[in-house]
Structure formats: C-alpha cells, structure tokens
ZADO-1210 file (C-alpha; in nm, 4 decimals, padded with zeros to 6 digits):
<atoms>
<atom x="10.6563" y="09.3421" z="07.5710" code="MET" pos="1"/>
<atom x="10.4025" y="09.6015" z="07.7316" code="PRO" pos="2"/>
<atom x="10.2367" y="09.4577" z="08.0401" code="VAL" pos="3"/>
<atom x="10.0655" y="09.7476" z="08.1506" code="ALA" pos="4"/>
<atom x="09.8319" y="10.0203" z="08.0140" code="GLY" pos="5"/>
<atom x="09.9468" y="10.3805" z="07.9849" code="MET" pos="6"/>
<atom x="09.7151" y="10.4960" z="08.2186" code="ASN" pos="7"/>
<atom x="09.9975" y="10.3753" z="08.4539" code="THR" pos="8"/>
<atom x="10.3209" y="10.5197" z="08.5406" code="ALA" pos="9"/>
<atom x="10.4690" y="10.2736" z="08.7897" code="ILE" pos="10"/>
<atom x="10.2492" y="09.9443" z="08.7736" code="GLU" pos="11"/>
<atom x="10.3777" y="09.6921" z="09.0763" code="VAL" pos="12"/>
<atom x="10.2415" y="09.3279" z="09.0647" code="LYS" pos="13"/>
<atom x="10.2939" y="09.0610" z="09.3600" code="ALA" pos="14"/>
<atom x="10.6927" y="09.1699" z="09.3750" code="VAL" pos="15"/>
<atom x="10.8537" y="08.9625" z="09.6261" code="ARG" pos="16"/>
<atom x="11.2363" y="08.9715" z="09.7156" code="ARG" pos="17"/>
<atom x="11.4373" y="08.7584" z="09.9049" code="THR" pos="18"/>
<atom x="11.8014" y="08.7569" z="10.0054" code="PHE" pos="19"/>
<atom x="11.9969" y="08.4734" z="10.1311" code="ARG" pos="20"/>
<atom x="12.2094" y="08.5792" z="10.4352" code="VAL" pos="21"/>
<atom x="12.5102" y="08.3132" z="10.4964" code="LYS" pos="22"/>
<atom x="12.4624" y="08.1808" z="10.8596" code="GLY" pos="23"/>
<atom x="12.8704" y="08.1924" z="10.9219" code="GLY" pos="24"/>
<atom x="13.1081" y="07.8524" z="10.9754" code="LEU" pos="25"/>
<atom x="12.8615" y="07.6639" z="11.1924" code="PHE" pos="26"/>
<atom x="12.5144" y="07.8319" z="11.1241" code="GLY" pos="27"/>
<atom x="12.2127" y="07.7663" z="10.9010" code="ALA" pos="28"/>
<atom x="12.1608" y="08.0312" z="10.5812" code="ASP" pos="29"/>
<atom x="11.8784" y="08.2472" z="10.6180" code="ARG" pos="30"/>
<atom x="11.6072" y="08.3962" z="10.3802" code="HIS" pos="31"/>
<atom x="11.5646" y="08.7376" z="10.4813" code="VAL" pos="32"/>
<atom x="11.2295" y="08.8537" z="10.3088" code="VAL" pos="33"/>
<atom x="11.2915" y="09.2478" z="10.2198" code="ALA" pos="34"/>
<atom x="10.9519" y="09.2885" z="10.0062" code="VAL" pos="35"/>
<atom x="10.6891" y="09.0499" z="10.0411" code="ASP" pos="36"/>
<atom x="10.3895" y="08.9887" z="09.7701" code="ASP" pos="37"/>
<atom x="10.3562" y="09.3777" z="09.6816" code="ILE" pos="38"/>
<atom x="10.1101" y="09.5017" z="09.4013" code="SER" pos="39"/>
<atom x="10.0133" y="09.8933" z="09.3593" code="PHE" pos="40"/>
<atom x="10.0259" y="10.1254" z="09.0318" code="ALA" pos="41"/>
<atom x="10.0962" y="10.4764" z="09.0267" code="VAL" pos="42"/>
<atom x="09.9077" y="10.7200" z="08.7655" code="PRO" pos="43"/>
<atom x="10.1026" y="10.9593" z="08.5427" code="PRO" pos="44"/>
<atom x="10.1800" y="11.2997" z="08.7823" code="GLY" pos="45"/>
<atom x="10.0881" y="11.1140" z="09.1161" code="GLY" pos="46"/>
<atom x="10.3230" y="11.0713" z="09.3995" code="VAL" pos="47"/>
<atom x="10.3589" y="10.7883" z="09.6036" code="LEU" pos="48"/>
<atom x="10.5116" y="10.8315" z="09.9259" code="GLY" pos="49"/>
<atom x="10.6318" y="10.4815" z="10.1260" code="VAL" pos="50"/>
<atom x="10.6398" y="10.5278" z="10.4981" code="VAL" pos="51"/>
<atom x="10.7942" y="10.3007" z="10.7466" code="GLY" pos="52"/>
<atom x="11.0530" y="10.2314" z="10.9881" code="GLU" pos="53"/>
<atom x="11.4223" y="10.1222" z="10.8771" code="SER" pos="54"/>
<atom x="11.4080" y="09.7986" z="10.7895" code="GLY" pos="55"/>
<atom x="11.1077" y="09.7531" z="10.6238" code="CYS" pos="56"/>
<atom x="11.1822" y="09.6947" z="10.2536" code="GLY" pos="57"/>
<atom x="11.1092" y="10.0892" z="10.1387" code="LYS" pos="58"/>
<atom x="11.5030" y="10.1217" z="09.9885" code="SER" pos="59"/>
<atom x="11.4998" y="09.7732" z="09.8291" code="THR" pos="60"/>
<atom x="11.1395" y="09.8526" z="09.6679" code="LEU" pos="61"/>
<atom x="11.3059" y="10.1640" z="09.5146" code="ALA" pos="62"/>
<atom x="11.5994" y="09.9327" z="09.3904" code="ARG" pos="63"/>
<atom x="11.3694" y="09.7115" z="09.2679" code="LEU" pos="64"/>
<atom x="11.1694" y="09.9638" z="09.0589" code="ILE" pos="65"/>
<atom x="11.4821" y="10.1044" z="08.9291" code="LEU" pos="66"/>
<atom x="11.5704" y="09.8080" z="08.7699" code="GLY" pos="67"/>
<atom x="11.9229" y="09.7249" z="09.0066" code="LEU" pos="68"/>
<atom x="11.7766" y="09.4345" z="09.1728" code="LEU" pos="69"/>
<atom x="11.5832" y="09.1797" z="09.0031" code="PRO" pos="70"/>
<atom x="11.2855" y="09.0788" z="09.2009" code="PRO" pos="71"/>
<atom x="11.2582" y="08.7353" z="09.3345" code="THR" pos="72"/>
<atom x="10.9033" y="08.6885" z="09.1809" code="ALA" pos="73"/>
<atom x="10.6362" y="08.9254" z="09.0590" code="GLY" pos="74"/>
<atom x="10.6626" y="09.1793" z="08.7896" code="ASP" pos="75"/>
<atom x="10.7378" y="09.5752" z="08.7612" code="ILE" pos="76"/>
<atom x="10.6250" y="09.7539" z="08.4605" code="ALA" pos="77"/>
<atom x="10.6876" y="10.1121" z="08.3761" code="VAL" pos="78"/>
<atom x="10.5128" y="10.3236" z="08.1318" code="GLU" pos="79"/>
<atom x="10.3566" y="10.0082" z="07.9764" code="GLY" pos="80"/>
<atom x="10.7335" y="09.8224" z="07.9712" code="GLN" pos="81"/>
<atom x="10.8461" y="09.5566" z="08.2201" code="ARG" pos="82"/>
<atom x="11.1455" y="09.6815" z="08.3838" code="VAL" pos="83"/>
<atom x="11.3606" y="09.3515" z="08.3418" code="ILE" pos="84"/>
<atom x="11.3682" y="09.3297" z="07.9583" code="ASP" pos="85"/>
<atom x="11.4855" y="09.7473" z="07.9308" code="MET" pos="86"/>
<atom x="11.7919" y="09.8445" z="07.8281" code="ASP" pos="87"/>
<atom x="12.0105" y="10.0004" z="08.0596" code="ARG" pos="88"/>
<atom x="11.9976" y="10.3105" z="07.8624" code="ARG" pos="89"/>
<atom x="11.6344" y="10.3100" z="07.7600" code="ALA" pos="90"/>
<atom x="11.5561" y="10.2913" z="08.1272" code="ARG" pos="91"/>
<atom x="11.7529" y="10.5771" z="08.2115" code="ALA" pos="92"/>
<atom x="11.5930" y="10.7932" z="07.9812" code="ARG" pos="93"/>
<atom x="11.2562" y="10.6680" z="08.1329" code="LEU" pos="94"/>
<atom x="11.3462" y="10.6475" z="08.5269" code="ILE" pos="95"/>
<atom x="11.6154" y="10.7681" z="08.7492" code="GLN" pos="96"/>
<atom x="11.6641" y="10.7945" z="09.1022" code="PRO" pos="97"/>
<atom x="11.7901" y="11.0876" z="09.3750" code="VAL" pos="98"/>
<atom x="11.9407" y="10.9287" z="09.6664" code="PHE" pos="99"/>
<atom x="11.9775" y="10.9927" z="10.0412" code="GLN" pos="100"/>
<atom x="12.3253" y="11.1198" z="10.0423" code="ASP" pos="101"/>
<atom x="12.4336" y="11.3633" z="09.7785" code="PRO" pos="102"/>
<atom x="12.7964" y="11.3518" z="09.8475" code="PHE" pos="103"/>
<atom x="12.7892" y="11.0034" z="09.8459" code="ALA" pos="104"/>
<atom x="12.6494" y="10.9613" z="09.5562" code="SER" pos="105"/>
<atom x="12.8383" y="11.2444" z="09.3673" code="LEU" pos="106"/>
<atom x="13.1729" y="11.1598" z="09.2225" code="ASN" pos="107"/>
<atom x="13.4182" y="11.3963" z="09.4888" code="PRO" pos="108"/>
<atom x="13.6603" y="11.4758" z="09.1551" code="LEU" pos="109"/>
<atom x="13.4943" y="11.5757" z="08.9309" code="ALA" pos="110"/>
<atom x="13.3324" y="11.8936" z="08.8199" code="ARG" pos="111"/>
<atom x="12.9694" y="11.9523" z="08.8933" code="VAL" pos="112"/>
<atom x="12.9028" y="12.0357" z="08.4629" code="ARG" pos="113"/>
<atom x="13.0591" y="11.6917" z="08.4399" code="ASP" pos="114"/>
<atom x="12.8677" y="11.5203" z="08.6980" code="ILE" pos="115"/>
<atom x="12.5484" y="11.6759" z="08.5719" code="VAL" pos="116"/>
<atom x="12.6760" y="11.5490" z="08.1638" code="ALA" pos="117"/>
<atom x="12.6950" y="11.1956" z="08.2834" code="MET" pos="118"/>
<atom x="12.3987" y="11.0628" z="08.1686" code="PRO" pos="119"/>
<atom x="12.3853" y="11.2712" z="07.8652" code="LEU" pos="120"/>
<atom x="12.7455" y="11.1157" z="07.7646" code="LYS" pos="121"/>
<atom x="12.6405" y="10.7674" z="07.8716" code="ALA" pos="122"/>
<atom x="12.3798" y="10.7766" z="07.6224" code="GLN" pos="123"/>
<atom x="12.6374" y="10.7916" z="07.3426" code="GLY" pos="124"/>
<atom x="12.4694" y="10.9393" z="07.0799" code="ASN" pos="125"/>
<atom x="12.3804" y="11.2991" z="07.1804" code="ILE" pos="126"/>
<atom x="12.6580" y="11.5848" z="07.0740" code="ALA" pos="127"/>
<atom x="12.8517" y="11.7799" z="07.2813" code="GLY" pos="128"/>
<atom x="12.7377" y="12.1285" z="07.1738" code="SER" pos="129"/>
<atom x="12.3290" y="11.9746" z="07.2852" code="GLU" pos="130"/>
<atom x="12.5048" y="11.8228" z="07.6081" code="ILE" pos="131"/>
<atom x="12.6349" y="12.1501" z="07.7133" code="ALA" pos="132"/>
<atom x="12.3050" y="12.3228" z="07.6508" code="LYS" pos="133"/>
<atom x="12.0982" y="12.0747" z="07.8165" code="ARG" pos="134"/>
<atom x="12.3197" y="12.0456" z="08.1242" code="VAL" pos="135"/>
<atom x="12.3532" y="12.4818" z="08.1366" code="ASP" pos="136"/>
<atom x="11.9442" y="12.4521" z="08.1527" code="GLU" pos="137"/>
<atom x="11.9018" y="12.2002" z="08.4008" code="MET" pos="138"/>
<atom x="12.1507" y="12.3588" z="08.6394" code="LEU" pos="139"/>
<atom x="11.9723" y="12.7004" z="08.5817" code="ALA" pos="140"/>
<atom x="11.6554" y="12.4969" z="08.6832" code="ARG" pos="141"/>
<atom x="11.7963" y="12.3577" z="08.9881" code="VAL" pos="142"/>
<atom x="11.8833" y="12.7125" z="09.1411" code="GLY" pos="143"/>
<atom x="12.2468" y="12.6767" z="09.0819" code="LEU" pos="144"/>
<atom x="12.4757" y="12.9291" z="08.8601" code="SER" pos="145"/>
<atom x="12.7049" y="12.8545" z="08.6019" code="ALA" pos="146"/>
<atom x="12.9848" y="12.9389" z="08.8399" code="GLU" pos="147"/>
<atom x="12.8493" y="12.6662" z="09.0444" code="MET" pos="148"/>
<atom x="12.9212" y="12.4476" z="08.7564" code="GLY" pos="149"/>
<atom x="13.2633" y="12.4583" z="08.7535" code="ARG" pos="150"/>
<atom x="13.3079" y="12.3682" z="09.1067" code="ARG" pos="151"/>
<atom x="13.3681" y="12.0256" z="09.2939" code="LEU" pos="152"/>
<atom x="13.1148" y="11.8679" z="09.4868" code="PRO" pos="153"/>
<atom x="13.3428" y="11.9353" z="09.8205" code="THR" pos="154"/>
<atom x="13.3014" y="12.3406" z="09.7379" code="GLU" pos="155"/>
<atom x="12.9118" y="12.3115" z="09.7776" code="LEU" pos="156"/>
<atom x="12.6887" y="12.2813" z="10.0885" code="SER" pos="157"/>
<atom x="12.4925" y="11.9919" z="10.1475" code="GLY" pos="158"/>
<atom x="12.1441" y="12.1797" z="09.9847" code="GLY" pos="159"/>
<atom x="12.3658" y="12.2908" z="09.6511" code="GLN" pos="160"/>
<atom x="12.4930" y="11.8898" z="09.6191" code="ARG" pos="161"/>
<atom x="12.1456" y="11.7227" z="09.6328" code="GLN" pos="162"/>
<atom x="12.0364" y="12.0094" z="09.3642" code="ARG" pos="163"/>
<atom x="12.3155" y="11.8658" z="09.1520" code="VAL" pos="164"/>
<atom x="12.2063" y="11.5332" z="09.2017" code="ALA" pos="165"/>
<atom x="11.8524" y="11.6198" z="09.1131" code="ILE" pos="166"/>
<atom x="11.9903" y="11.7870" z="08.7925" code="ALA" pos="167"/>
<atom x="12.1557" y="11.4743" z="08.6935" code="ARG" pos="168"/>
<atom x="11.8386" y="11.2745" z="08.7560" code="ALA" pos="169"/>
<atom x="11.6361" y="11.5325" z="08.5166" code="LEU" pos="170"/>
<atom x="11.9230" y="11.6205" z="08.2264" code="VAL" pos="171"/>
<atom x="11.7684" y="11.2929" z="08.0605" code="LEU" pos="172"/>
<atom x="11.3859" y="11.4086" z="08.0856" code="ARG" pos="173"/>
<atom x="11.2537" y="11.1087" z="08.2575" code="PRO" pos="174"/>
<atom x="10.9340" y="11.1209" z="08.3534" code="ARG" pos="175"/>
<atom x="10.9580" y="10.9022" z="08.6411" code="ILE" pos="176"/>
<atom x="11.2198" y="10.9489" z="08.9652" code="VAL" pos="177"/>
<atom x="11.2527" y="10.7528" z="09.2627" code="VAL" pos="178"/>
<atom x="11.3369" y="11.0039" z="09.5360" code="CYS" pos="179"/>
<atom x="11.5330" y="10.7361" z="09.8454" code="ASP" pos="180"/>
<atom x="11.4912" y="10.9779" z="10.1490" code="GLU" pos="181"/>
<atom x="11.6109" y="11.2808" z="09.9428" code="PRO" pos="182"/>
<atom x="11.5993" y="11.5027" z="10.2326" code="THR" pos="183"/>
<atom x="11.7081" y="11.3065" z="10.5546" code="SER" pos="184"/>
<atom x="12.0733" y="11.4107" z="10.5705" code="ALA" pos="185"/>
<atom x="11.9656" y="11.7716" z="10.5114" code="LEU" pos="186"/>
<atom x="11.9182" y="12.0614" z="10.7496" code="ASP" pos="187"/>
<atom x="11.5482" y="12.1194" z="10.8513" code="VAL" pos="188"/>
<atom x="11.5570" y="12.4428" z="10.6635" code="SER" pos="189"/>
<atom x="11.7287" y="12.3154" z="10.3351" code="VAL" pos="190"/>
<atom x="11.4734" y="12.0221" z="10.3655" code="GLN" pos="191"/>
<atom x="11.2185" y="12.2911" z="10.2736" code="ALA" pos="192"/>
<atom x="11.3698" y="12.4271" z="09.9956" code="GLN" pos="193"/>
<atom x="11.4110" y="12.0931" z="09.8044" code="ILE" pos="194"/>
<atom x="11.1014" y="11.9777" z="09.9049" code="LEU" pos="195"/>
<atom x="10.9910" y="12.2736" z="09.7439" code="ASN" pos="196"/>
<atom x="11.1913" y="12.2725" z="09.4464" code="LEU" pos="197"/>
<atom x="11.0942" y="11.8790" z="09.3581" code="LEU" pos="198"/>
<atom x="10.7234" y="11.9783" z="09.3614" code="ALA" pos="199"/>
<atom x="10.8145" y="12.2470" z="09.1408" code="GLU" pos="200"/>
<atom x="10.9696" y="12.0276" z="08.8837" code="LEU" pos="201"/>
<atom x="10.7136" y="11.8163" z="08.9533" code="ARG" pos="202"/>
<atom x="10.4451" y="12.0432" z="08.8023" code="ARG" pos="203"/>
<atom x="10.6504" y="12.1773" z="08.5262" code="ASP" pos="204"/>
<atom x="10.7923" y="11.8730" z="08.3851" code="LEU" pos="205"/>
<atom x="10.4940" y="11.6193" z="08.4632" code="GLY" pos="206"/>
<atom x="10.6816" y="11.4215" z="08.6403" code="LEU" pos="207"/>
<atom x="10.5814" y="11.0654" z="08.8173" code="THR" pos="208"/>
<atom x="10.7415" y="10.9946" z="09.1925" code="TYR" pos="209"/>
<atom x="10.7697" y="10.7556" z="09.4390" code="LEU" pos="210"/>
<atom x="10.9002" y="10.9178" z="09.7515" code="PHE" pos="211"/>
<atom x="11.0278" y="10.6968" z="10.0032" code="ILE" pos="212"/>
<atom x="11.0857" y="10.8470" z="10.3347" code="SER" pos="213"/>
<atom x="11.0539" y="10.8026" z="10.7303" code="HIS" pos="214"/>
<atom x="10.9739" y="11.1360" z="10.7782" code="ASN" pos="215"/>
<atom x="10.5497" y="11.1192" z="10.7723" code="LEU" pos="216"/>
<atom x="10.5623" y="11.5168" z="10.7905" code="ALA" pos="217"/>
<atom x="10.7637" y="11.5148" z="10.4639" code="VAL" pos="218"/>
<atom x="10.5723" y="11.2681" z="10.3171" code="VAL" pos="219"/>
<atom x="10.2128" y="11.4478" z="10.3733" code="GLU" pos="220"/>
<atom x="10.3771" y="11.7862" z="10.2307" code="HIS" pos="221"/>
<atom x="10.4408" y="11.5935" z="09.9037" code="VAL" pos="222"/>
<atom x="10.2368" y="11.2819" z="09.8335" code="ALA" pos="223"/>
<atom x="09.9144" y="11.2791" z="09.6771" code="SER" pos="224"/>
<atom x="09.8697" y="10.9057" z="09.8289" code="GLU" pos="225"/>
<atom x="10.0759" y="10.7206" z="10.0932" code="VAL" pos="226"/>
<atom x="10.1427" y="10.3595" z="10.1544" code="ALA" pos="227"/>
<atom x="10.2633" y="10.2528" z="10.5202" code="VAL" pos="228"/>
<atom x="10.5269" y="09.9341" z="10.4700" code="MET" pos="229"/>
<atom x="10.6262" y="09.7287" z="10.7835" code="TYR" pos="230"/>
<atom x="10.8231" y="09.3714" z="10.7183" code="LEU" pos="231"/>
<atom x="10.8191" y="09.4276" z="10.3633" code="GLY" pos="232"/>
<atom x="10.3879" y="09.4548" z="10.3238" code="ARG" pos="233"/>
<atom x="10.1946" y="09.7449" z="10.2794" code="PHE" pos="234"/>
<atom x="09.9769" y="09.7251" z="10.5761" code="VAL" pos="235"/>
<atom x="09.8122" y="10.0362" z="10.4411" code="GLU" pos="236"/>
<atom x="09.7318" y="10.2436" z="10.1473" code="ARG" pos="237"/>
<atom x="09.5356" y="10.5899" z="10.1137" code="ALA" pos="238"/>
<atom x="09.5206" y="10.8908" z="09.9980" code="PRO" pos="239"/>
<atom x="09.7565" y="11.1431" z="10.1897" code="THR" pos="240"/>
<atom x="09.4559" y="11.3504" z="10.3348" code="GLU" pos="241"/>
<atom x="09.2539" y="11.0076" z="10.4153" code="THR" pos="242"/>
<atom x="09.5206" y="10.8243" z="10.5843" code="LEU" pos="243"/>
<atom x="09.6204" y="11.1589" z="10.8153" code="PHE" pos="244"/>
<atom x="09.3113" y="11.2281" z="10.9140" code="ARG" pos="245"/>
<atom x="09.1596" y="10.8452" z="10.9683" code="ARG" pos="246"/>
<atom x="09.4492" y="10.5652" z="10.9785" code="PRO" pos="247"/>
<atom x="09.3248" y="10.2680" z="11.0458" code="GLU" pos="248"/>
<atom x="09.6051" y="10.0486" z="11.1081" code="HIS" pos="249"/>
<atom x="09.7562" y="10.0113" z="11.4531" code="PRO" pos="250"/>
<atom x="10.1038" y="10.0702" z="11.2789" code="TYR" pos="251"/>
<atom x="09.9677" y="10.3536" z="11.0889" code="THR" pos="252"/>
<atom x="09.8361" y="10.5214" z="11.4119" code="LYS" pos="253"/>
<atom x="10.1345" y="10.4602" z="11.5979" code="ALA" pos="254"/>
<atom x="10.3490" y="10.6016" z="11.3403" code="LEU" pos="255"/>
<atom x="10.1756" y="10.9085" z="11.2952" code="LEU" pos="256"/>
<atom x="10.1470" y="10.9347" z="11.7043" code="ALA" pos="257"/>
<atom x="10.5197" y="10.9482" z="11.7117" code="SER" pos="258"/>
<atom x="10.5921" y="11.2525" z="11.5078" code="VAL" pos="259"/>
<atom x="10.6776" y="11.5315" z="11.7646" code="LEU" pos="260"/>
<atom x="10.4617" y="11.7821" z="11.8547" code="THR" pos="261"/>
<atom x="10.5577" y="12.1299" z="11.8606" code="PRO" pos="262"/>
<atom x="10.4463" y="12.2482" z="12.1885" code="GLU" pos="263"/>
<atom x="10.6957" y="12.2400" z="12.4921" code="PRO" pos="264"/>
<atom x="10.7176" y="12.0500" z="12.7802" code="GLY" pos="265"/>
<atom x="10.5191" y="11.7510" z="12.6271" code="LEU" pos="266"/>
<atom x="10.8341" y="11.5533" z="12.5492" code="GLY" pos="267"/>
<atom x="10.8660" y="11.2401" z="12.3449" code="VAL" pos="268"/>
<atom x="10.5069" y="11.0552" z="12.3174" code="PRO" pos="269"/>
<atom x="10.5126" y="10.7055" z="12.4217" code="ASP" pos="270"/>
<atom x="10.3683" y="10.4937" z="12.1092" code="VAL" pos="271"/>
<atom x="10.3717" y="10.1240" z="12.2843" code="GLY" pos="272"/>
<atom x="10.5494" y="09.9616" z="12.0372" code="LEU" pos="273"/>
<atom x="10.8465" y="09.9080" z="12.2351" code="GLY" pos="274"/>
<atom x="11.2211" y="09.9449" z="12.1718" code="ASP" pos="275"/>
<atom x="11.2956" y="09.6011" z="11.9078" code="THR" pos="276"/>
<atom x="11.2556" y="09.6799" z="11.5839" code="LEU" pos="277"/>
<atom x="11.1065" y="09.4152" z="11.3627" code="PRO" pos="278"/>
<atom x="11.3209" y="09.1247" z="11.2243" code="ASP" pos="279"/>
<atom x="11.2837" y="09.0687" z="10.8270" code="PRO" pos="280"/>
<atom x="11.4811" y="08.7463" z="10.9220" code="ALA" pos="281"/>
<atom x="11.2445" y="08.6238" z="11.1486" code="ASN" pos="282"/>
<atom x="10.8650" y="08.7221" z="11.0343" code="ILE" pos="283"/>
<atom x="10.6249" y="08.6237" z="11.3219" code="PRO" pos="284"/>
<atom x="10.3264" y="08.3816" z="11.2533" code="PRO" pos="285"/>
<atom x="10.0271" y="08.5573" z="11.1701" code="GLY" pos="286"/>
<atom x="09.9838" y="08.9198" z="11.1161" code="CYS" pos="287"/>
<atom x="10.3601" y="09.0610" z="11.1421" code="ARG" pos="288"/>
<atom x="10.2783" y="09.3619" z="11.3728" code="PHE" pos="289"/>
<atom x="10.0936" y="09.1285" z="11.6278" code="HIS" pos="290"/>
<atom x="10.4258" y="09.1482" z="11.8491" code="PRO" pos="291"/>
<atom x="10.4011" y="09.5075" z="11.8849" code="ARG" pos="292"/>
<atom x="10.0329" y="09.5849" z="11.7966" code="CYS" pos="293"/>
<atom x="09.8633" y="09.7523" z="12.1497" code="PRO" pos="294"/>
<atom x="09.4943" y="09.6081" z="12.0368" code="ILE" pos="295"/>
<atom x="09.6381" y="09.2292" z="11.9130" code="ALA" pos="296"/>
<atom x="09.4078" y="08.9650" z="12.0351" code="GLU" pos="297"/>
<atom x="09.5099" y="08.5564" z="12.0078" code="PRO" pos="298"/>
<atom x="09.3673" y="08.5120" z="11.6517" code="ARG" pos="299"/>
<atom x="09.6221" y="08.7801" z="11.5542" code="CYS" pos="300"/>
<atom x="09.9662" y="08.5220" z="11.5680" code="SER" pos="301"/>
<atom x="09.7785" y="08.2576" z="11.4056" code="ILE" pos="302"/>
<atom x="09.5157" y="08.4488" z="11.1122" code="GLU" pos="303"/>
<atom x="09.7244" y="08.6204" z="10.8140" code="THR" pos="304"/>
<atom x="09.5410" y="08.9103" z="10.7620" code="PRO" pos="305"/>
<atom x="09.3760" y="08.9557" z="10.4280" code="PRO" pos="306"/>
<atom x="09.3857" y="09.2873" z="10.2188" code="LEU" pos="307"/>
<atom x="09.0628" y="09.4738" z="10.3073" code="LYS" pos="308"/>
<atom x="08.9958" y="09.7095" z="10.0006" code="PRO" pos="309"/>
<atom x="08.8670" y="10.1022" z="10.0772" code="ARG" pos="310"/>
<atom x="08.7515" y="10.2958" z="09.7849" code="PRO" pos="311"/>
<atom x="09.1465" y="10.4062" z="09.7352" code="ALA" pos="312"/>
<atom x="09.3657" y="10.2142" z="09.8783" code="GLY" pos="313"/>
<atom x="09.3253" y="09.8909" z="10.1726" code="GLY" pos="314"/>
<atom x="09.4011" y="09.7977" z="10.4941" code="VAL" pos="315"/>
<atom x="09.5804" y="09.4450" z="10.6157" code="GLU" pos="316"/>
<atom x="09.4128" y="09.4094" z="10.9900" code="CYS" pos="317"/>
<atom x="09.1565" y="09.1696" z="11.1185" code="LEU" pos="318"/>
<atom x="09.0575" y="09.4080" z="11.4103" code="LEU" pos="319"/>
<atom x="08.9631" y="09.7241" z="11.1443" code="VAL" pos="320"/>
</atoms>
C-alpha cells in the first residue's frame, strides 16, 4: 500500500527502534533506544549524509531502511512503498546496501563473478545468459577486469573488494543505495577512488544515496544534505554547504572542530566533549546532549528541546 509520493525516494515518519538488553542473573532488563522519533525525506537523486559518533544509531537506521530490522514504531517507505509490506525480492530490486567491511560481506570461497551474480540468481527468473551479460557490464562499470572476475576475494586488495561489493549492490539496477561507512576500512588514497566511483555511478545511473559515516570530510564530499545524529535523534539537519559553513547545534560545532587540521604543529584539537561517550541505555532528561554541552544552562537538563524549523532542515536546541 503506497504511503508516500513519488517525489520522495526515501520517506521516514516518526520511526523509533528500541532493543531489550538482558540484565544478567540479578539485574533488571534494560531498553536501549537506538533510533528515537526520526522523520525525514530524501528526494530522487539526492544524497543524505548521516554523521555522528559510534553508538548514536546510524547503522540501526540503515538497517531499518533496508528492511533488515522492523521499526518499533513509525513508518518507512521507499519510492512510495512501505518497506515492511514489500516482498524480499522486490525490496532487493529497489534498494541495496554497501557495508563497511568488504571482506566480511563477501563469501571468501566464492569467485568474484559468482558473488556479483548472486542477487540476480536469487530473483529466480533471469536467464543465465542475461546474468552473465549483466555481471560483465557491472564489473567493467566499477573498474574491474574480466580476469578479476575469476579471482577469490582474498586475492584482491581492499579497494578492489569494495568495488566487488558495489557491483553486487548495483547489478539488480536498484534506485536507492544505503552506504554504511563504505570507505572507513580503506586507506585514505583508496577512499578517494571509491568516493569518486560512487559519485560517478550516482550521476550515470540516477541513484539516491543514504550515506552513513563518522567522517565529516567524506560526507562533505558526497552529500547534498547532512543530518547530525546524537543518541538516536537528528539534532541538526541542513544542506551540506549551510551545515559546514554555519553550524548551529553545539554538537555539530564540536564535530566540525574535531576534524584534524593539515597544519603541522597544531596537534589534536580539544573540542570540550570529554572522554565519555553517550550511553543509549541511559538517556539523560531534557536535552540529551546537555551533560557534554559547553554552553548548557540549567533548563537544558529539564526541558526537551523542540525541533526549530529552518528553510531546509531544522535544529534541536533551546539556545539557538
């Protein structure tokens, strides 16, 4: 049943996902809120970058959109179709993932050609000759030779393995790709190559990306819009240029200040957030960022900040 207009590739409405964590022999069970009442839409051909520290809920959000996890509450639609209602094969034709570690996501005992062909074979209705043709075309498109198609993943470099993962994701010709830290396991020089490849494929194939990363420099390079995530919430969302030039939320400012400068001798910047990461099983009252916020006031520990709309996004902070 359609729930969203075709002017949106991804539409997320008030989505929440909690996990029950066993408390051990004598402890009480806890509920971890990984994603908390998030709403957004991505237009066709857009790239939404989602940034935040480890444990903020980025990867859980990716798995929700891919249909690998059901939401505890809320609704998710891709190109007008509710993800929860879609057949697995139909969903695979529409939306595909590229994960962080290409070695972990590839079968080490399978040849590259067989790995790329797997999604086509899983559809069950594509002729062998068509499968071979599309595999050859996709390997060439991602910069891999026919000879590499006969190799095992262990015989490839990290960048080549990620190209295999991208080829496998795109061989079904999906329109939406969820990239979950797709370059973080690669060397810096190889990262640039993969990012350029992803940008080229988006332009040529008309793809929509949800691009998840903790690396702000990467997101600035690929995203048309950025959402900053903290303890399961989007605390700021804005067009990429706006967010990097005029960040509003104190957490966004701290993340941008934490990017290492290329100037020698300046060392690692102190962004004033301390060494303790936020705990999704123990979300503080009021503004969830207030225990680490350098400008917090007493009311920040009591009042929950509303979303303050902006011309193209919004910010959750009582003090801006």
